[in-house]
All heavy atoms as TSV, in Angstrom:
chain	resi	resn	atom	element	x	y	z
A	1	MET	N	N	101.163	81.412	91.899
A	1	MET	CA	C	100.489	80.139	91.900
A	1	MET	C	C	101.230	79.149	91.013
A	1	MET	O	O	101.277	77.981	91.344
A	1	MET	CB	C	99.047	80.309	91.432
A	1	MET	CG	C	98.191	81.213	92.304
A	1	MET	SD	S	98.154	80.814	94.048
A	1	MET	CE	C	97.489	79.206	94.072
A	2	ASP	N	N	101.795	79.641	89.922
A	2	ASP	CA	C	102.547	78.747	89.038
A	2	ASP	C	C	103.743	78.137	89.763
A	2	ASP	O	O	104.047	76.961	89.576
A	2	ASP	CB	C	103.044	79.500	87.802
A	2	ASP	CG	C	101.919	79.869	86.859
A	2	ASP	OD1	O	100.858	79.211	86.896
A	2	ASP	OD2	O	102.094	80.831	86.095
A	3	MET	N	N	104.400	78.916	90.576
A	3	MET	CA	C	105.595	78.423	91.276
A	3	MET	C	C	105.250	77.401	92.360
A	3	MET	O	O	106.044	76.507	92.643
A	3	MET	CB	C	106.350	79.596	91.897
A	3	MET	CG	C	106.991	80.478	90.855
A	3	MET	SD	S	107.729	81.980	91.495
A	3	MET	CE	C	108.732	81.412	92.820
A	4	LEU	N	N	104.076	77.503	92.949
A	4	LEU	CA	C	103.695	76.577	94.017
A	4	LEU	C	C	103.250	75.225	93.476
A	4	LEU	O	O	103.253	74.243	94.197
A	4	LEU	CB	C	102.573	77.183	94.864
A	4	LEU	CG	C	102.940	78.423	95.654
A	4	LEU	CD1	C	101.707	78.995	96.337
A	4	LEU	CD2	C	104.008	78.121	96.674
A	5	GLY	N	N	102.836	75.189	92.224
A	5	GLY	CA	C	102.403	73.932	91.624
A	5	GLY	C	C	101.024	73.518	92.107
A	5	GLY	O	O	100.244	74.323	92.610
A	6	VAL	N	N	100.733	72.235	91.971
A	6	VAL	CA	C	99.399	71.741	92.295
A	6	VAL	C	C	99.049	71.899	93.775
A	6	VAL	O	O	97.891	72.090	94.123
A	6	VAL	CB	C	99.214	70.271	91.871
A	6	VAL	CG1	C	99.265	70.137	90.371
A	6	VAL	CG2	C	100.244	69.368	92.509
A	7	HIS	N	N	100.019	71.864	94.651
A	7	HIS	CA	C	99.741	72.006	96.082
A	7	HIS	C	C	99.396	73.452	96.443
A	7	HIS	O	O	98.830	73.711	97.499
A	7	HIS	CB	C	100.930	71.525	96.918
A	7	HIS	CG	C	101.197	70.065	96.759
A	7	HIS	ND1	N	100.323	69.095	97.199
A	7	HIS	CD2	C	102.221	69.397	96.182
A	7	HIS	CE1	C	100.805	67.905	96.911
A	7	HIS	NE2	N	101.958	68.059	96.290
A	8	GLY	N	N	99.713	74.375	95.573
A	8	GLY	CA	C	99.421	75.779	95.834
A	8	GLY	C	C	97.959	76.133	95.711
A	8	GLY	O	O	97.525	77.155	96.219
A	9	VAL	N	N	97.178	75.306	95.028
A	9	VAL	CA	C	95.760	75.607	94.842
A	9	VAL	C	C	94.849	74.832	95.791
A	9	VAL	O	O	93.642	74.886	95.682
A	9	VAL	CB	C	95.320	75.365	93.378
A	9	VAL	CG1	C	96.017	76.317	92.446
A	9	VAL	CG2	C	95.561	73.932	92.970
A	10	LEU	N	N	95.445	74.150	96.737
A	10	LEU	CA	C	94.646	73.386	97.700
A	10	LEU	C	C	94.148	74.295	98.815
A	10	LEU	O	O	94.832	75.225	99.227
A	10	LEU	CB	C	95.480	72.251	98.284
A	10	LEU	CG	C	95.966	71.209	97.275
A	10	LEU	CD1	C	96.884	70.214	97.961
A	10	LEU	CD2	C	94.798	70.512	96.619
A	11	GLY	N	N	92.959	74.010	99.301
A	11	GLY	CA	C	92.361	74.794	100.382
A	11	GLY	C	C	93.007	74.526	101.723
A	11	GLY	O	O	93.795	73.592	101.888
A	12	ARG	N	N	92.645	75.330	102.714
A	12	ARG	CA	C	93.313	75.242	104.014
A	12	ARG	C	C	93.034	73.963	104.778
A	12	ARG	O	O	93.775	73.599	105.672
A	12	ARG	CB	C	92.964	76.447	104.863
A	12	ARG	CG	C	91.516	76.597	105.163
A	12	ARG	CD	C	91.272	77.824	105.972
A	12	ARG	NE	N	89.855	78.154	105.932
A	12	ARG	CZ	C	89.302	79.047	106.664
A	12	ARG	NH1	N	90.028	79.735	107.502
A	12	ARG	NH2	N	88.020	79.283	106.570
A	13	LYS	N	N	91.970	73.268	104.430
A	13	LYS	CA	C	91.658	72.028	105.149
A	13	LYS	C	C	92.406	70.817	104.605
A	13	LYS	O	O	92.435	69.776	105.242
A	13	LYS	CB	C	90.155	71.778	105.102
A	13	LYS	CG	C	89.385	72.817	105.881
A	13	LYS	CD	C	87.920	72.540	105.892
A	13	LYS	CE	C	87.210	73.631	106.679
A	13	LYS	NZ	N	85.791	73.444	106.729
A	14	ASP	N	N	93.011	70.962	103.443
A	14	ASP	CA	C	93.767	69.859	102.855
A	14	ASP	C	C	95.132	69.755	103.531
A	14	ASP	O	O	95.831	70.757	103.665
A	14	ASP	CB	C	93.933	70.091	101.352
A	14	ASP	CG	C	94.431	68.854	100.647
A	14	ASP	OD1	O	95.554	68.407	100.973
A	14	ASP	OD2	O	93.696	68.340	99.795
A	15	PRO	N	N	95.531	68.577	103.955
A	15	PRO	CA	C	96.823	68.430	104.649
A	15	PRO	C	C	98.040	68.717	103.767
A	15	PRO	O	O	99.118	68.997	104.272
A	15	PRO	CB	C	96.827	66.975	105.117
A	15	PRO	CG	C	95.810	66.285	104.285
A	15	PRO	CD	C	94.809	67.313	103.867
A	16	HIS	N	N	97.875	68.694	102.448
A	16	HIS	CA	C	98.987	68.947	101.538
A	16	HIS	C	C	99.057	70.402	101.080
A	16	HIS	O	O	99.915	70.759	100.272
A	16	HIS	CB	C	98.884	68.045	100.310
A	16	HIS	CG	C	98.889	66.592	100.645
A	16	HIS	ND1	N	99.994	65.945	101.150
A	16	HIS	CD2	C	97.904	65.662	100.588
A	16	HIS	CE1	C	99.703	64.673	101.367
A	16	HIS	NE2	N	98.433	64.473	101.038
A	17	ALA	N	N	98.189	71.252	101.579
A	17	ALA	CA	C	98.160	72.659	101.156
A	17	ALA	C	C	99.415	73.394	101.617
A	17	ALA	O	O	99.915	73.159	102.713
A	17	ALA	CB	C	96.930	73.349	101.726
A	18	VAL	N	N	99.902	74.277	100.762
A	18	VAL	CA	C	101.082	75.082	101.097
A	18	VAL	C	C	100.665	76.166	102.087
A	18	VAL	O	O	99.728	76.927	101.834
A	18	VAL	CB	C	101.671	75.728	99.824
A	18	VAL	CG1	C	102.835	76.624	100.159
A	18	VAL	CG2	C	102.079	74.656	98.834
A	19	GLN	N	N	101.317	76.213	103.218
A	19	GLN	CA	C	101.046	77.179	104.291
A	19	GLN	C	C	99.554	77.282	104.612
A	19	GLN	O	O	98.983	78.355	104.727
A	19	GLN	CB	C	101.608	78.549	103.941
A	19	GLN	CG	C	103.103	78.591	103.963
A	19	GLN	CD	C	103.638	79.999	103.800
A	19	GLN	OE1	O	102.917	80.935	103.465
A	19	GLN	NE2	N	104.921	80.159	104.049
A	20	ARG	N	N	98.925	76.111	104.747
A	20	ARG	CA	C	97.501	76.002	105.091
A	20	ARG	C	C	96.581	76.791	104.152
A	20	ARG	O	O	95.612	77.402	104.579
A	20	ARG	CB	C	97.259	76.400	106.538
A	20	ARG	CG	C	97.768	75.321	107.486
A	20	ARG	CD	C	97.476	75.674	108.891
A	20	ARG	NE	N	98.641	76.387	109.392
A	20	ARG	CZ	C	98.634	77.179	110.438
A	20	ARG	NH1	N	97.536	77.401	111.088
A	20	ARG	NH2	N	99.733	77.766	110.830
A	21	GLY	N	N	96.890	76.825	102.867
A	21	GLY	CA	C	96.026	77.476	101.881
A	21	GLY	C	C	96.138	78.983	101.840
A	21	GLY	O	O	95.333	79.650	101.189
A	22	ARG	N	N	97.113	79.533	102.508
A	22	ARG	CA	C	97.265	80.988	102.583
A	22	ARG	C	C	97.431	81.622	101.205
A	22	ARG	O	O	96.865	82.661	100.908
A	22	ARG	CB	C	98.472	81.304	103.455
A	22	ARG	CG	C	98.839	82.739	103.485
A	22	ARG	CD	C	100.065	82.939	104.335
A	22	ARG	NE	N	100.519	84.306	104.188
A	22	ARG	CZ	C	101.716	84.713	104.468
A	22	ARG	NH1	N	102.599	83.856	104.934
A	22	ARG	NH2	N	102.060	85.950	104.305
A	23	TRP	N	N	98.215	81.001	100.327
A	23	TRP	CA	C	98.510	81.598	99.023
A	23	TRP	C	C	97.313	81.559	98.091
A	23	TRP	O	O	97.057	82.511	97.371
A	23	TRP	CB	C	99.714	80.909	98.402
A	23	TRP	CG	C	100.940	81.217	99.178
A	23	TRP	CD1	C	101.546	80.420	100.108
A	23	TRP	CD2	C	101.683	82.431	99.162
A	23	TRP	NE1	N	102.628	81.064	100.653
A	23	TRP	CE2	C	102.735	82.300	100.084
A	23	TRP	CE3	C	101.561	83.619	98.452
A	23	TRP	CZ2	C	103.660	83.308	100.308
A	23	TRP	CZ3	C	102.487	84.620	98.674
A	23	TRP	CH2	C	103.514	84.449	99.596
A	24	VAL	N	N	96.589	80.453	98.091
A	24	VAL	CA	C	95.423	80.382	97.210
A	24	VAL	C	C	94.352	81.373	97.675
A	24	VAL	O	O	93.688	82.022	96.869
A	24	VAL	CB	C	94.873	78.939	97.090
A	24	VAL	CG1	C	94.219	78.477	98.370
A	24	VAL	CG2	C	93.901	78.841	95.934
A	25	TRP	N	N	94.177	81.527	98.980
A	25	TRP	CA	C	93.208	82.486	99.517
A	25	TRP	C	C	93.592	83.905	99.094
A	25	TRP	O	O	92.759	84.668	98.609
A	25	TRP	CB	C	93.143	82.374	101.031
A	25	TRP	CG	C	92.285	83.412	101.670
A	25	TRP	CD1	C	92.697	84.499	102.375
A	25	TRP	CD2	C	90.864	83.480	101.659
A	25	TRP	NE1	N	91.636	85.240	102.794
A	25	TRP	CE2	C	90.491	84.636	102.375
A	25	TRP	CE3	C	89.868	82.685	101.111
A	25	TRP	CZ2	C	89.168	85.002	102.543
A	25	TRP	CZ3	C	88.553	83.060	101.295
A	25	TRP	CH2	C	88.216	84.199	102.000
A	26	GLY	N	N	94.847	84.261	99.236
A	26	GLY	CA	C	95.306	85.590	98.838
A	26	GLY	C	C	95.162	85.822	97.345
A	26	GLY	O	O	94.769	86.897	96.902
A	27	PHE	N	N	95.466	84.811	96.562
A	27	PHE	CA	C	95.351	84.900	95.106
A	27	PHE	C	C	93.911	85.164	94.685
A	27	PHE	O	O	93.633	86.033	93.859
A	27	PHE	CB	C	95.865	83.600	94.480
A	27	PHE	CG	C	95.729	83.536	92.991
A	27	PHE	CD1	C	96.578	84.260	92.172
A	27	PHE	CD2	C	94.765	82.733	92.409
A	27	PHE	CE1	C	96.470	84.190	90.794
A	27	PHE	CE2	C	94.647	82.657	91.036
A	27	PHE	CZ	C	95.499	83.386	90.230
A	28	LEU	N	N	92.985	84.447	95.271
A	28	LEU	CA	C	91.575	84.618	94.915
A	28	LEU	C	C	91.008	85.931	95.455
A	28	LEU	O	O	90.186	86.572	94.810
A	28	LEU	CB	C	90.759	83.428	95.429
A	28	LEU	CG	C	91.102	82.095	94.781
A	28	LEU	CD1	C	90.362	80.962	95.483
A	28	LEU	CD2	C	90.795	82.105	93.292
A	29	ARG	N	N	91.420	86.367	96.620
A	29	ARG	CA	C	90.912	87.601	97.210
A	29	ARG	C	C	91.445	88.845	96.504
A	29	ARG	O	O	90.814	89.891	96.508
A	29	ARG	CB	C	91.277	87.683	98.693
A	29	ARG	CG	C	90.507	86.772	99.572
A	29	ARG	CD	C	89.040	87.062	99.617
A	29	ARG	NE	N	88.779	88.443	100.005
A	29	ARG	CZ	C	87.659	89.076	99.765
A	29	ARG	NH1	N	86.685	88.494	99.144
A	29	ARG	NH2	N	87.490	90.314	100.153
A	30	THR	N	N	92.611	88.748	95.879
A	30	THR	CA	C	93.185	89.894	95.187
A	30	THR	C	C	92.243	90.388	94.102
A	30	THR	O	O	91.987	91.581	93.982
A	30	THR	CB	C	94.541	89.506	94.558
A	30	THR	OG1	O	95.402	89.097	95.599
A	30	THR	CG2	C	95.163	90.656	93.820
A	31	ARG	N	N	91.698	89.491	93.333
A	31	ARG	CA	C	90.790	89.864	92.256
A	31	ARG	C	C	89.489	90.437	92.824
A	31	ARG	O	O	88.974	91.420	92.312
A	31	ARG	CB	C	90.498	88.628	91.401
A	31	ARG	CG	C	90.017	88.967	90.057
A	31	ARG	CD	C	91.109	89.735	89.337
A	31	ARG	NE	N	90.788	89.839	87.956
A	31	ARG	CZ	C	91.059	90.898	87.236
A	31	ARG	NH1	N	91.647	91.932	87.767
A	31	ARG	NH2	N	90.767	90.933	85.981
A	32	ALA	N	N	88.976	89.837	93.843
A	32	ALA	CA	C	87.722	90.303	94.429
A	32	ALA	C	C	87.875	91.677	95.061
A	32	ALA	O	O	86.974	92.513	94.980
A	32	ALA	CB	C	87.230	89.297	95.468
A	33	SER	N	N	89.011	91.946	95.677
A	33	SER	CA	C	89.180	93.242	96.331
A	33	SER	C	C	89.285	94.374	95.320
A	33	SER	O	O	88.871	95.492	95.594
A	33	SER	CB	C	90.395	93.233	97.261
A	33	SER	OG	O	91.569	93.007	96.546
A	34	THR	N	N	89.807	94.100	94.116
A	34	THR	CA	C	89.833	95.174	93.109
A	34	THR	C	C	88.436	95.485	92.637
A	34	THR	O	O	88.111	96.639	92.392
A	34	THR	CB	C	90.650	94.784	91.857
A	34	THR	OG1	O	90.803	93.421	91.777
A	34	THR	CG2	C	91.935	95.488	91.762
A	35	MET	N	N	87.595	94.490	92.532
A	35	MET	CA	C	86.215	94.731	92.106
A	35	MET	C	C	85.427	95.433	93.206
A	35	MET	O	O	84.618	96.293	92.928
A	35	MET	CB	C	85.549	93.406	91.746
A	35	MET	CG	C	86.058	92.815	90.478
A	35	MET	SD	S	85.206	91.291	90.152
A	35	MET	CE	C	86.559	90.264	89.677
A	36	GLY	N	N	85.663	95.047	94.436
A	36	GLY	CA	C	84.937	95.651	95.547
A	36	GLY	C	C	85.270	97.113	95.747
A	36	GLY	O	O	84.429	97.910	96.133
A	37	ALA	N	N	86.487	97.497	95.468
A	37	ALA	CA	C	86.909	98.883	95.660
A	37	ALA	C	C	86.678	99.727	94.415
A	37	ALA	O	O	86.924	100.915	94.417
A	37	ALA	CB	C	88.381	98.910	96.044
A	38	GLY	N	N	86.206	99.148	93.344
A	38	GLY	CA	C	86.039	99.857	92.078
A	38	GLY	C	C	87.086	99.389	91.104
A	38	GLY	O	O	88.175	98.983	91.487
A	39	THR	N	N	86.755	99.442	89.845
A	39	THR	CA	C	87.703	98.931	88.858
A	39	THR	C	C	88.933	99.812	88.775
A	39	THR	O	O	88.906	100.997	89.098
A	39	THR	CB	C	87.058	98.836	87.473
A	39	THR	OG1	O	86.701	100.154	87.061
A	39	THR	CG2	C	85.834	97.960	87.482
A	40	SER	N	N	89.991	99.239	88.316
A	40	SER	CA	C	91.252	99.972	88.176
A	40	SER	C	C	91.110	101.149	87.231
A	40	SER	O	O	91.697	102.203	87.438
A	40	SER	CB	C	92.346	99.040	87.661
A	40	SER	OG	O	92.530	97.983	88.547
A	41	GLU	N	N	90.302	100.970	86.169
A	41	GLU	CA	C	90.128	102.040	85.199
A	41	GLU	C	C	89.453	103.255	85.822
A	41	GLU	O	O	89.842	104.399	85.562
A	41	GLU	CB	C	89.300	101.551	84.007
A	41	GLU	CG	C	90.015	100.527	83.148
A	41	GLU	CD	C	89.935	99.114	83.708
A	41	GLU	OE1	O	89.170	98.874	84.672
A	41	GLU	OE2	O	90.664	98.255	83.204
A	42	ILE	N	N	88.452	103.033	86.654
A	42	ILE	CA	C	87.753	104.138	87.313
A	42	ILE	C	C	88.700	104.854	88.263
A	42	ILE	O	O	88.736	106.085	88.317
A	42	ILE	CB	C	86.500	103.627	88.057
A	42	ILE	CG1	C	85.468	103.155	87.044
A	42	ILE	CG2	C	85.920	104.715	88.956
A	42	ILE	CD1	C	84.264	102.481	87.649
A	43	GLN	N	N	89.492	104.095	88.999
A	43	GLN	CA	C	90.447	104.704	89.918
A	43	GLN	C	C	91.492	105.520	89.159
A	43	GLN	O	O	91.846	106.622	89.581
A	43	GLN	CB	C	91.125	103.623	90.758
A	43	GLN	CG	C	90.164	102.956	91.715
A	43	GLN	CD	C	90.783	101.789	92.453
A	43	GLN	OE1	O	91.932	101.432	92.235
A	43	GLN	NE2	N	90.017	101.181	93.338
A	44	ARG	N	N	91.945	105.008	88.027
A	44	ARG	CA	C	92.918	105.753	87.224
A	44	ARG	C	C	92.313	107.041	86.672
A	44	ARG	O	O	92.965	108.082	86.638
A	44	ARG	CB	C	93.432	104.880	86.075
A	44	ARG	CG	C	94.378	103.810	86.542
A	44	ARG	CD	C	94.958	103.038	85.362
A	44	ARG	NE	N	95.663	101.874	85.831
A	44	ARG	CZ	C	95.329	100.622	85.562
A	44	ARG	NH1	N	94.304	100.366	84.796
A	44	ARG	NH2	N	96.032	99.631	86.041
A	45	ASN	N	N	91.069	106.970	86.217
A	45	ASN	CA	C	90.396	108.172	85.712
A	45	ASN	C	C	90.252	109.219	86.811
A	45	ASN	O	O	90.464	110.410	86.583
A	45	ASN	CB	C	89.021	107.832	85.141
A	45	ASN	CG	C	89.099	107.278	83.746
A	45	ASN	OD1	O	90.098	107.437	83.058
A	45	ASN	ND2	N	88.045	106.602	83.323
A	46	THR	N	N	89.895	108.786	87.994
A	46	THR	CA	C	89.742	109.712	89.114
A	46	THR	C	C	91.065	110.393	89.442
A	46	THR	O	O	91.118	111.610	89.624
A	46	THR	CB	C	89.217	108.958	90.354
A	46	THR	OG1	O	87.981	108.336	90.015
A	46	THR	CG2	C	89.010	109.889	91.521
A	47	ILE	N	N	92.134	109.618	89.492
A	47	ILE	CA	C	93.461	110.186	89.769
A	47	ILE	C	C	93.857	111.159	88.664
A	47	ILE	O	O	94.337	112.260	88.931
A	47	ILE	CB	C	94.512	109.065	89.919
A	47	ILE	CG1	C	94.241	108.276	91.199
A	47	ILE	CG2	C	95.926	109.629	89.916
A	47	ILE	CD1	C	95.036	107.006	91.329
A	48	ALA	N	N	93.634	110.769	87.412
A	48	ALA	CA	C	94.015	111.618	86.281
A	48	ALA	C	C	93.264	112.940	86.301
A	48	ALA	O	O	93.854	114.004	86.099
A	48	ALA	CB	C	93.751	110.886	84.967
A	49	GLU	N	N	91.959	112.878	86.559
A	49	GLU	CA	C	91.150	114.098	86.515
A	49	GLU	C	C	91.344	114.983	87.740
A	49	GLU	O	O	91.509	116.191	87.620
A	49	GLU	CB	C	89.670	113.733	86.384
A	49	GLU	CG	C	89.323	113.117	85.051
A	49	GLU	CD	C	87.896	112.578	85.024
A	49	GLU	OE1	O	87.119	112.869	85.952
A	49	GLU	OE2	O	87.575	111.859	84.064
A	50	GLN	N	N	91.312	114.393	88.915
A	50	GLN	CA	C	91.284	115.193	90.132
A	50	GLN	C	C	92.670	115.536	90.675
A	50	GLN	O	O	92.856	116.613	91.226
A	50	GLN	CB	C	90.473	114.470	91.205
A	50	GLN	CG	C	89.020	114.356	90.800
A	50	GLN	CD	C	88.181	113.698	91.866
A	50	GLN	OE1	O	88.667	113.392	92.959
A	50	GLN	NE2	N	86.920	113.465	91.574
A	51	ILE	N	N	93.625	114.671	90.521
A	51	ILE	CA	C	94.947	114.929	91.093
A	51	ILE	C	C	95.903	115.507	90.048
A	51	ILE	O	O	96.584	116.491	90.301
A	51	ILE	CB	C	95.529	113.649	91.722
A	51	ILE	CG1	C	94.630	113.214	92.882
A	51	ILE	CG2	C	96.949	113.879	92.201
A	51	ILE	CD1	C	94.981	111.901	93.497
A	52	LEU	N	N	95.901	114.901	88.867
A	52	LEU	CA	C	96.827	115.349	87.829
A	52	LEU	C	C	96.240	116.452	86.948
A	52	LEU	O	O	96.936	116.987	86.098
A	52	LEU	CB	C	97.244	114.157	86.955
A	52	LEU	CG	C	97.932	113.008	87.696
A	52	LEU	CD1	C	98.189	111.848	86.752
A	52	LEU	CD2	C	99.220	113.489	88.340
A	53	ALA	N	N	94.958	116.761	87.143
A	53	ALA	CA	C	94.246	117.805	86.389
A	53	ALA	C	C	94.303	117.576	84.880
A	53	ALA	O	O	94.404	118.510	84.102
A	53	ALA	CB	C	94.782	119.179	86.747
A	54	LEU	N	N	94.221	116.314	84.477
A	54	LEU	CA	C	94.179	115.985	83.052
A	54	LEU	C	C	92.752	116.160	82.549
A	54	LEU	O	O	91.794	116.163	83.337
A	54	LEU	CB	C	94.648	114.542	82.834
A	54	LEU	CG	C	96.115	114.271	83.179
A	54	LEU	CD1	C	96.413	112.781	83.034
A	54	LEU	CD2	C	97.032	115.086	82.288
A	55	PRO	N	N	92.556	116.311	81.245
A	55	PRO	CA	C	91.203	116.486	80.718
A	55	PRO	C	C	90.333	115.263	80.978
A	55	PRO	O	O	90.829	114.146	81.088
A	55	PRO	CB	C	91.401	116.693	79.222
A	55	PRO	CG	C	92.843	116.550	78.949
A	55	PRO	CD	C	93.574	116.356	80.227
A	56	ARG	N	N	89.077	115.507	81.070
A	56	ARG	CA	C	88.091	114.455	81.328
A	56	ARG	C	C	88.064	113.443	80.179
A	56	ARG	O	O	88.229	113.780	79.028
A	56	ARG	CB	C	86.731	115.118	81.476
A	56	ARG	CG	C	85.669	114.205	81.941
A	56	ARG	CD	C	84.472	115.031	82.380
A	56	ARG	NE	N	83.264	114.244	82.331
A	56	ARG	CZ	C	83.019	113.211	83.134
A	56	ARG	NH1	N	83.894	112.884	84.041
A	56	ARG	NH2	N	81.904	112.545	83.036
A	57	ASP	N	N	87.860	112.186	80.514
A	57	ASP	CA	C	87.786	111.123	79.519
A	57	ASP	C	C	86.508	111.277	78.690
A	57	ASP	O	O	85.411	111.251	79.237
A	57	ASP	CB	C	87.793	109.768	80.231
A	57	ASP	CG	C	87.782	108.579	79.285
A	57	ASP	OD1	O	87.822	108.788	78.055
A	57	ASP	OD2	O	87.745	107.441	79.776
A	58	PRO	N	N	86.607	111.452	77.386
A	58	PRO	CA	C	85.418	111.686	76.562
A	58	PRO	C	C	84.499	110.472	76.497
A	58	PRO	O	O	83.320	110.609	76.184
A	58	PRO	CB	C	85.973	112.024	75.187
A	58	PRO	CG	C	87.348	111.486	75.166
A	58	PRO	CD	C	87.823	111.483	76.600
A	59	GLY	N	N	85.004	109.302	76.793
A	59	GLY	CA	C	84.188	108.093	76.749
A	59	GLY	C	C	83.291	107.919	77.965
A	59	GLY	O	O	82.410	107.070	77.977
A	60	MET	N	N	83.498	108.716	79.005
A	60	MET	CA	C	82.710	108.586	80.233
A	60	MET	C	C	81.425	109.397	80.108
A	60	MET	O	O	81.410	110.458	79.494
A	60	MET	CB	C	83.516	109.083	81.432
A	60	MET	CG	C	84.773	108.275	81.711
A	60	MET	SD	S	84.426	106.579	82.167
A	60	MET	CE	C	83.687	106.810	83.751
A	61	PRO	N	N	80.326	108.928	80.711
A	61	PRO	CA	C	79.084	109.698	80.675
A	61	PRO	C	C	79.220	110.993	81.480
A	61	PRO	O	O	80.016	111.069	82.414
A	61	PRO	CB	C	78.058	108.757	81.314
A	61	PRO	CG	C	78.857	107.776	82.096
A	61	PRO	CD	C	80.200	107.681	81.420
A	62	PRO	N	N	78.451	112.019	81.113
A	62	PRO	CA	C	78.540	113.305	81.857
A	62	PRO	C	C	78.073	113.132	83.294
A	62	PRO	O	O	77.260	112.276	83.601
A	62	PRO	CB	C	77.627	114.236	81.079
A	62	PRO	CG	C	76.809	113.380	80.199
A	62	PRO	CD	C	77.503	112.066	80.044
A	63	ARG	N	N	78.600	113.981	84.164
A	63	ARG	CA	C	78.224	113.900	85.589
A	63	ARG	C	C	76.917	114.555	85.839
A	63	ARG	O	O	76.463	115.479	85.361
A	63	ARG	CB	C	79.286	114.581	86.452
A	63	ARG	CG	C	80.547	113.817	86.438
A	63	ARG	CD	C	81.513	114.460	87.364
A	63	ARG	NE	N	82.856	114.079	86.927
A	63	ARG	CZ	C	83.936	114.550	87.445
A	63	ARG	NH1	N	83.898	115.433	88.379
A	63	ARG	NH2	N	85.090	114.150	87.027
């Protein structure tokens, strides 16, 4: 977004938007999709415990 400048944050209906607002839409959806799929920390804990067989995180509540 920094590289696109002010035109990079314009919506798709604005005639000055870069690639019809494609970049701003992707930028905003990236954050939402991480929340929708679960936080990165939870995904990392799952990978660590179940795939890498690392010890359980002591800060997590018991199952």
